[in-house]
C-alpha positions in Angstrom: 22.4 -26.5 -39.6 20.0 -28.2 -42.0 20.1 -31.4 -44.0 18.4 -32.2 -47.3 16.5 -35.5 -47.0 14.4 -36.3 -50.0 14.0 -32.6 -50.8 12.6 -32.1 -47.3 14.3 -29.7 -44.9 14.9 -31.5 -41.6 16.0 -29.4 -38.6 19.0 -30.5 -36.6 19.6 -29.9 -32.9 19.4 -26.1 -33.1 15.9 -26.1 -34.6 14.4 -29.2 -33.0 11.9 -27.2 -31.0 8.6 -26.8 -32.8 8.4 -23.0 -32.3 11.8 -22.5 -33.8 11.0 -24.7 -36.7 7.8 -22.9 -37.4 9.6 -19.6 -37.3 12.2 -21.0 -39.7 9.5 -22.0 -42.1 7.9 -18.6 -42.0 11.3 -17.0 -42.7 12.2 -19.3 -45.5 8.9 -19.0 -47.4 9.6 -15.6 -49.0 13.3 -16.5 -49.4 12.4 -19.7 -51.3 10.0 -17.9 -53.6 12.6 -15.2 -54.2 15.3 -17.6 -55.3 13.0 -20.1 -57.0 13.8 -18.8 -60.6 17.5 -19.4 -59.9 16.7 -23.1 -59.2 18.8 -23.1 -56.1 19.0 -26.4 -54.2 17.1 -26.6 -51.0 20.3 -26.7 -49.0 21.4 -23.3 -50.3 18.0 -21.8 -49.7 18.2 -23.0 -46.1 21.6 -21.4 -45.8 20.2 -18.0 -46.9 17.3 -18.4 -44.4 19.6 -19.3 -41.5 21.8 -16.3 -42.2 18.7 -14.1 -42.4 17.5 -15.2 -39.0 20.8 -14.7 -37.2 22.6 -12.0 -39.1 22.4 -8.3 -38.1 24.3 -5.2 -39.0 27.3 -4.3 -36.7 26.1 -2.8 -33.5 27.3 0.8 -32.7 30.1 1.0 -30.2 30.2 3.2 -27.1 33.2 5.0 -25.7 34.2 1.9 -23.8 34.3 -0.3 -26.8 31.2 -2.3 -26.1 28.1 -2.4 -28.3 25.3 0.0 -27.3 22.6 -2.7 -27.7 22.1 -6.1 -26.0 22.4 -9.3 -28.2 19.1 -10.5 -29.6 19.4 -14.2 -29.1 16.4 -16.4 -29.9 17.3 -19.1 -27.4 20.1 -20.2 -25.1 21.6 -22.2 -28.0 22.4 -18.9 -29.8 24.6 -17.4 -27.1 28.2 -18.4 -26.6 29.2 -19.9 -23.2 30.0 -17.4 -20.5 33.8 -17.3 -21.2 35.2 -17.9 -17.7 38.1 -19.9 -19.1 36.4 -21.2 -22.2 38.0 -21.1 -25.6 35.1 -19.8 -27.7 35.5 -16.7 -29.8 33.3 -14.4 -27.8 33.6 -11.3 -25.7 33.4 -13.5 -22.7 36.6 -15.3 -23.6 38.6 -12.2 -24.5 37.2 -9.2 -22.6 38.9 -5.8 -22.4 41.6 -5.5 -19.7 40.0 -5.0 -16.4 36.4 -5.6 -17.7 34.1 -7.6 -15.4 31.0 -9.7 -15.8 27.8 -7.9 -14.8 24.8 -10.3 -14.5 21.2 -9.5 -15.4 20.5 -8.5 -11.8 23.0 -5.6 -12.0 21.4 -2.3 -13.0 24.1 -0.1 -14.6 24.2 2.4 -17.4 27.7 1.4 -18.5 27.0 -2.2 -19.2 27.6 -3.2 -22.8 26.9 -6.2 -25.0 27.2 -9.6 -23.3 26.7 -7.9 -20.0 30.3 -6.8 -19.6 31.3 -3.7 -17.7 34.7 -2.0 -18.3 36.9 -1.0 -15.4 36.5 2.7 -16.3 32.7 2.5 -16.3 32.7 0.6 -13.1 35.0 3.1 -11.3 32.9 6.1 -12.7 29.7 4.6 -11.2 31.3 3.9 -7.8 32.6 7.5 -7.7 29.2 8.9 -8.6 27.6 6.9 -5.8 30.2 7.9 -3.3 29.9 11.6 -4.1 26.0 11.5 -3.9 24.0 13.7 -1.6 23.6 10.8 0.9 27.3 10.8 1.6 28.3 14.4 1.3 29.3 14.5 5.0 31.2 11.2 4.9 34.9 11.2 4.9 36.8 8.3 3.3 40.5 7.6 3.2 40.1 5.6 -0.1 38.7 6.3 -3.5 36.5 4.7 -6.1 39.5 3.1 -7.8 40.5 1.3 -4.6 36.9 -0.1 -4.3 36.8 -1.3 -7.9 40.1 -3.2 -7.6 38.8 -5.0 -4.5 35.4 -6.0 -5.9 36.7 -8.9 -8.0 35.9 -10.0 -11.6 32.1 -9.9 -11.1 29.9 -6.9 -10.4 27.3 -8.6 -8.1 23.8 -7.2 -7.6 23.4 -4.9 -4.6 21.9 -6.5 -1.4 18.2 -6.2 -0.9 18.7 -4.0 2.1 20.0 -1.2 -0.2 16.3 -0.4 -0.9 15.3 0.0 2.7 18.6 1.9 3.4 17.5 4.5 0.8 14.1 4.7 2.4 15.7 5.2 5.8 17.9 8.0 4.5 14.9 9.8 3.0 12.9 9.3 6.2 15.8 10.9 8.3 16.1 13.8 5.9 12.4 14.5 6.0 12.5 14.3 9.8 15.3 16.8 9.9 13.4 19.2 7.6 10.2 18.8 9.7 12.0 19.2 13.0 10.6 16.0 14.5 11.7 12.5 15.5 10.3 9.0 15.0 9.5 6.5 17.7 10.3 2.8 17.5 11.0 -0.1 19.8 12.6 -3.5 19.7 10.8 -6.1 17.6 10.9 -9.6 19.2 9.4 -11.8 16.5 7.5 -12.0 13.2 4.1 -11.6 14.7 5.1 -8.4 16.4 6.6 -7.2 13.2 3.2 -7.5 11.3 1.7 -5.2 14.0 4.6 -2.7 14.1 4.6 -2.0 10.4 1.1 -0.5 10.6 2.1 2.2 13.0 5.9 2.5 13.3 8.1 4.1 10.6 11.0 1.9 11.5 11.7 -1.5 13.0 14.4 -1.7 15.7 16.6 -4.6 16.9 18.2 -3.7 20.2 21.3 -5.1 21.9 19.4 -5.4 25.2 16.7 -7.3 23.5 19.4 -9.6 22.0 21.0 -10.2 25.5 17.7 -10.9 27.2 15.7 -12.7 24.6 17.4 -14.2 21.5 21.1 -14.7 22.1 22.4 -17.3 19.7 23.6 -19.4 22.7 20.2 -19.2 24.3 21.7 -17.8 27.5 19.8 -14.6 28.7 21.6 -11.9 30.6 21.9 -8.1 31.2 22.7 -5.5 28.6 26.5 -6.1 28.5 26.9 -6.9 24.8 28.5 -10.2 25.7 26.3 -12.2 23.4 27.9 -13.8 20.2 28.6 -11.5 17.3 26.1 -13.1 15.0 23.1 -12.8 17.3 21.7 -9.5 16.0 22.4 -10.2 12.3 20.5 -13.5 12.6 17.5 -11.8 14.2 17.6 -9.1 11.5 17.6 -11.7 8.8 14.6 -13.5 10.3 12.6 -10.2 10.5 13.7 -9.1 7.0 12.6 -12.4 5.4 9.2 -12.1 7.2 8.9 -8.6 5.8 9.5 -9.9 2.2 7.1 -12.8 2.8 4.2 -10.6 3.9 4.9 -8.1 1.2 4.7 -10.8 -1.5 1.5 -12.2 0.1 -0.2 -8.8 0.2 0.9 -8.0 -3.4 -0.6 -11.2 -4.7 -3.8 -10.6 -2.9 -4.1 -7.1 -4.3 -3.6 -8.4 -7.8 -6.2 -11.0 -7.3 -8.7 -8.5 -6.0 -7.7 -5.8 -8.4 -7.5 -3.3 -5.5 -4.2 -1.6 -4.6 -5.6 0.9 -2.1 -4.7 1.0 1.6 -1.6 -1.2 1.2 0.6 -1.8 4.3 4.3 -1.0 3.9 5.8 -4.2 5.3 9.3 -3.1 4.1 9.9 -0.7 7.0 13.6 0.1 7.4 15.3 -2.1 10.1 17.7 -0.3 12.4 20.1 -2.7 14.2 22.1 -2.2 17.4 25.8 -2.9 16.8 26.7 -2.2 20.5 30.5 -1.8 20.6 31.3 -3.8 17.5 32.2 -7.0 19.3 36.0 -6.6 18.9 38.6 -4.7 16.9 38.4 -3.1 13.5 38.1 -6.3 11.5 35.3 -7.5 13.9 33.4 -4.3 13.3 33.8 -4.8 9.5 32.5 -8.3 9.6 29.6 -7.3 11.8 28.7 -4.5 9.5 28.8 -6.7 6.4 26.7 -9.3 8.2 24.1 -6.7 9.1 23.9 -5.4 5.5 23.6 -9.0 4.1 20.9 -9.8 6.7 18.7 -6.9 5.7 19.6 -4.0 8.1 18.9 -0.5 6.6 20.9 1.2 9.4 23.4 0.3 12.2 24.5 2.3 15.2 27.6 1.7 17.4 28.4 2.9 20.9 31.5 4.8 22.1 32.2 2.3 24.9 35.1 0.0 25.1 34.6 -3.5 23.9 34.4 -5.9 26.8 33.4 -3.2 29.3 30.1 -2.1 27.8 27.3 -1.2 30.3 23.7 -0.3 29.8 22.6 3.3 30.2 21.5 2.9 33.9 24.7 1.1 34.9 27.8 2.8 36.2 31.5 2.1 35.4 31.4 2.9 31.7 34.7 3.1 29.8 34.3 5.4 26.8 36.5 5.4 23.7 37.2 8.3 21.2 36.2 7.8 17.6 38.7 9.4 15.2 37.5 9.7 11.6 
């Protein structure tokens, strides 16, 4: 991509930035001296230099057919466009059958060159996750192959609540081994959150609290779970964003002071009350997804019939039987 103007190498669009041009000159210097006895034109010397910058030996392939190393591009100009329908000759344009795009935020061991993940590698990782110690008592009537087929053509990063969910699982496992329980209570707002994280091991968002304090229709009432479905997820999201804000603020202050002692764990797991699920099976699924996306580390549901839910001190409960 170079032109010879009056024996001076002038960079074109690819090398217009000063750093790239300086790097090109450093690379060309030994090349030019090497080929000087051959009296090669400057155009050919530039061609050798450009190939020297961008050429590399073929990358070793893994068992899924992808390169074991990531591409070493100097800038965004060096990478082909991400091939969702483009016509460029790249692995984006013609991936293996069933392969998906795994962005930079996805941490996976099976990701190959150009951040592509084969269907086999994707299914294997889902299976490994489903059969982990955390889910050894969980029964599923579907397998990893079913999940992989329903995830679409992009392997999106896991939600931020996956971190606090892991913390909650470890906390409950430790409590079981120690033979003790943990005490928590409903968190009404962000100010209360900043106080709770210093003493409580978890943050709770209760249905009664939602009914009486922050229903999304601003109509308080008794603990009957008759508030809108999105009430608790919205409150969880507000608290979770406050947790992340105070964590960032504390981390920056610690770096400035150079002191990382006595840090407060603002990212305490949030446990949310799902009440009766606010409807049938699809409503429960939507509520669960909303809770996960909002930042809940754990959810619990009651065995009462939807529409007939009563608080613990009320009579007339109608119970249902959960069949797993």
